[in-house]
Structures are given as structure tokens and as C-alpha cells.
C-alpha positions in Angstrom: 88.2 98.3 124.9 84.9 97.1 123.4 84.0 97.6 119.8 81.1 99.6 118.6 78.5 97.0 117.5 75.9 98.7 119.6 76.6 102.0 117.8 76.0 100.2 114.5 72.8 98.7 115.8 71.4 102.0 117.1 72.4 103.8 113.9 70.5 101.4 111.7 67.6 101.4 114.1 67.4 105.2 114.1 67.3 105.2 110.3 64.4 102.7 110.4 62.6 104.8 113.0 62.9 107.7 110.7 61.2 105.6 108.0 64.2 105.6 105.7 67.1 103.3 104.7 70.6 103.9 106.0 73.3 105.0 103.6 76.4 102.9 103.9 79.5 104.1 102.0 82.6 102.0 101.1 86.1 103.4 100.6 89.4 101.5 100.7 92.1 102.5 103.2 95.3 104.0 101.8 93.5 105.5 98.7 94.7 107.8 97.3 97.1 107.9 100.3 96.6 106.9 103.9 95.9 110.5 104.9 93.8 111.0 101.8 91.8 107.9 102.6 91.0 109.2 106.1 89.8 112.5 104.7 87.7 110.7 102.1 85.9 108.7 104.8 85.3 112.0 106.7 84.0 113.6 103.5 81.4 110.9 102.8 80.2 111.1 106.4 79.9 114.9 106.1 77.9 114.4 102.9 75.4 112.2 104.7 76.7 108.6 105.0 75.3 106.9 108.2 77.9 104.0 108.2 81.2 103.5 106.5 83.0 100.4 105.4 86.7 100.8 105.2 88.2 98.4 102.7 91.4 96.5 103.5 93.2 96.5 100.1 94.0 93.0 98.8 96.0 91.8 95.9 93.3 89.4 94.7 90.0 91.0 95.5 87.6 88.4 94.0 84.4 90.2 94.8 85.6 93.6 93.5 85.4 95.0 90.0 88.0 97.0 88.1 87.3 100.4 89.8 87.9 99.1 93.3 90.8 96.9 92.0 92.4 100.0 90.7 92.1 101.8 94.0 93.4 98.8 95.9 96.4 98.6 93.6 97.2 102.3 94.2 96.9 101.7 98.0 99.1 98.6 97.9 101.8 100.3 95.7 101.7 103.1 98.3 102.6 100.6 101.0 99.4 100.4 102.9 99.4 98.0 105.9 96.8 96.7 108.4 98.1 99.3 110.8 97.0 102.0 108.3 93.5 100.4 108.1 93.2 100.6 111.9 94.4 104.2 111.8 91.8 105.0 109.2 89.1 103.5 111.4 90.3 105.2 114.5 90.7 108.7 113.0 87.4 108.6 111.1 85.5 107.3 114.2 87.1 109.8 116.6 86.3 112.7 114.2 82.7 111.7 113.4 81.3 109.3 115.9 79.8 107.3 113.0 80.1 103.4 113.0 83.0 102.3 110.9 83.4 98.7 109.8 86.3 97.0 107.9 85.5 95.0 104.8 88.2 92.4 104.2 89.0 89.1 102.7 89.9 86.4 105.1 93.5 85.8 104.2 94.9 89.0 105.7 93.2 88.4 109.0 94.3 84.8 109.1 97.9 85.8 108.6 97.7 88.7 111.0 96.0 86.7 113.8 92.3 86.7 114.6 92.8 87.8 118.3 95.2 90.5 117.3 93.0 91.8 114.5 89.8 91.9 116.6 91.5 93.4 119.6 93.1 96.2 117.5 89.9 96.9 115.6 87.9 97.2 118.8 90.6 99.5 120.3 90.3 101.7 117.2 86.6 102.1 117.8 85.6 99.8 114.9 82.0 98.5 114.8 82.8 95.2 113.1 83.8 93.4 109.9 82.3 92.4 106.6 83.8 89.1 105.5 82.7 88.2 101.9 84.8 85.1 101.5 84.7 83.5 105.0 82.3 80.5 104.9 80.0 80.4 107.9 80.9 76.9 108.7 84.6 78.0 109.1 83.8 81.2 111.1 83.6 80.0 114.7 87.0 81.2 115.7 86.4 84.6 114.2 82.9 85.0 115.8 84.3 84.0 119.2 86.8 86.8 119.1 84.5 89.3 117.5 81.8 88.7 120.1 84.4 89.0 122.9 85.5 92.4 121.5 82.0 93.8 120.7 82.3 93.6 116.9 79.7 92.8 114.4 80.2 89.9 111.9 78.5 90.8 108.6 78.1 88.0 106.1 77.3 88.3 102.4 74.3 86.6 100.8 73.7 86.4 97.1 70.7 85.7 94.8 72.1 82.1 94.3 71.8 81.4 98.1 69.1 78.8 98.8 66.7 79.5 101.7 68.2 77.0 104.0 71.6 78.5 103.4 70.3 82.0 104.0 69.0 80.8 107.4 72.4 79.4 108.3 74.2 82.5 107.3 71.9 85.0 109.0 71.8 82.9 112.2 75.6 83.3 112.5 75.8 87.0 111.6 75.3 90.2 113.5 75.0 93.9 112.8 73.3 93.5 109.4 73.2 91.2 106.4 75.0 92.3 103.2 72.7 91.3 100.3 74.6 91.3 97.0 72.1 92.6 94.5 73.3 90.3 91.7 75.8 87.7 90.8 79.2 89.1 89.9 81.7 91.7 91.1 81.3 95.2 92.4 80.7 98.1 90.0 78.2 100.7 88.9 75.3 99.5 86.7 72.4 100.9 84.8 69.9 98.8 86.9 70.1 97.2 90.3 67.7 94.5 89.2 64.7 92.7 90.6 66.8 89.9 92.0 67.8 92.3 94.9 64.2 92.8 96.1 63.5 89.1 96.0 66.7 88.3 97.9 65.8 90.9 100.6 62.4 89.3 101.0 63.9 85.8 101.3 66.6 87.0 103.7 64.1 88.8 105.9 62.1 85.6 106.3 65.1 84.1 108.2 66.2 87.0 110.4 65.4 90.2 112.3 68.7 91.7 111.3 68.6 94.7 109.0 69.2 93.7 105.3 71.4 96.1 103.4 71.9 95.9 99.6 75.1 96.5 97.7 76.6 96.1 94.3 75.5 98.4 91.5 74.0 101.4 93.2 75.6 104.6 91.9 73.1 107.4 91.9 70.2 108.9 93.9 67.5 107.3 91.8 68.9 103.8 92.3 69.4 104.6 96.0 65.8 105.6 96.3 64.7 102.4 94.4 66.7 100.1 96.7 65.7 102.1 99.8 62.1 101.2 99.0 62.7 97.6 100.0 66.0 97.4 101.9 67.1 98.6 105.3 70.4 100.0 104.0 71.9 101.0 100.6 75.6 100.2 100.2 77.6 102.3 97.7 81.3 101.7 96.9 82.4 101.8 93.3 80.7 105.1 92.6 82.6 106.8 95.5 85.9 105.3 94.4 85.3 106.3 90.7 84.6 109.9 91.9 88.0 109.9 93.6 89.7 108.3 90.6 88.2 110.7 88.1 89.0 113.8 90.1 92.0 115.9 88.9 93.4 116.2 92.4 92.7 115.1 96.0 90.8 118.2 97.0 88.5 117.8 94.0 88.0 114.2 94.8 87.0 114.9 98.4 84.5 117.5 97.2 83.1 115.0 94.7 82.6 112.2 97.2 81.0 114.6 99.7 78.6 115.8 97.0 77.8 112.3 95.8 77.1 111.2 99.4 74.7 114.2 99.7 72.8 113.1 96.6 72.6 109.5 97.8 71.5 110.6 101.3 68.6 112.5 99.6 67.9 109.4 97.6 67.5 107.0 100.5 65.1 109.5 102.1 62.8 109.5 99.1 62.5 105.7 98.8 
């Protein structure tokens, strides 16, 4: 079975045709439970998310701040496995028809096996992977198998990336480019910062791929600001925090659905 890179491409193109940015939501698999994680993904889609990134919980998430680290720890203590990540992708995709990617560090894939991981992700209906710590120059094996299975390879660029480096990264990627709005780890912030707009401009100069901005967006006003210059707005920590702060799972699901609705309005205001 082929993966859903084309669904991802057409979804992002449809948002652009509608003169708006796409809303991309992040939630870790297995949080607060595997079943609860599946329902959370469905809830953000019901609220208005166009694309979802399902996080593969990791014991040393170097890009993630304390909110996502807390959720990862809950998932890992609950015994989450890669099979549960695949189940989350499958059930969310089958229920919604929305493109679902996996965001993961490289080590779990390397240990699991690249061919096995890509084959299972494609079979689950996944659209691709975001690989924040895989250097482009070491990515040939991954890209070979991702291409074979119809999966997007999304690389992360940062404000510190020089123009020549940006060109190398974007030439190797597919689906979209994940532009980290600032240096540092994930988390909600008072301001997304001017660095993000500059980075989007420099990245666009190297590629026709959509450029989507993450790190720091947590409310509708920030989503509208970023949607003014980016092709997609990526929100993670704010959704995870809404789940963590809720008194129970039902309240958490209602909170993430509501937040997704607010953010979906924001990306349409740009």
C-alpha cells in the first residue's frame, strides 16, 4: 500500500487556493492513553485542523520543551510502542481522511528498521514523517524507502540555517518545509518573532514546497500573524497543555477541539 503524500500535497494546495494558511496540529501518541490519543487527534480535526502530526514519544526529546516532555513521559510510562503510533495514525486517518504524519527523532526508526517503519506507516495510511534530528547528508536510506512507499520527508530549518544550507535541505525534502520560528525548544510564547518571517522568505527563495511555521504559536492572534506570511501554522504545545490542564479526558478533548476551532479561524484571518 502506498502512503498519502499526495493527500498531503493536495490538502496544502487547497488551503493555498482558498487564500489561507493550513492549520497543522501536533499531538503525541499514547497521551493521555493510546485510546485517548486517538480521540484527541480526531478532536483537533473536528475543530478544524487540516493536517495532524502524531508524535512518537521519546525519552530524550531534544527539540521539545517541558509541556511536550511531560506528555511524552506520561505516554512512555503508559507503555506506548511504535505499534501504538501506527494504530493512532491508522484510526485517525480512517475516521477523518485527513493527512497524518509522524514526528519522530531518528533513533527509534533506526532501531525499528527503516524499511519496516516506512512500510507500516504507509500501510496505516500515513502521509509522511517529520525528522527534526536527521541530517540531510545522512538521509539517503530513509528517503529511498519513503519515496518507495509514497511518504513525505519533512525536514526542519531554523533561523541559524545559512542560505546554502537551506537550499540543500529543501532540495532533499518533500511535502512541506518545517520552519522553526526561533532557536530553542517547543513551547508557547508571547510573541512568535520577526525571525520567522525572515526565515520563511529565505526558505521560499530555495524551493516551491510549502513553508510551514512552528514553535511558539498558541492562540488565534498568533496564528493569524504567522498565516500572513507562511503556508501553514503548526501548533503543538498549546494543544498538549490544554489536555494536561483539563480535569479529565472528556474535558481535555473538548478543550483541544475548541482551541483548534479558534486557531482555524485565526489562519483564515491572516
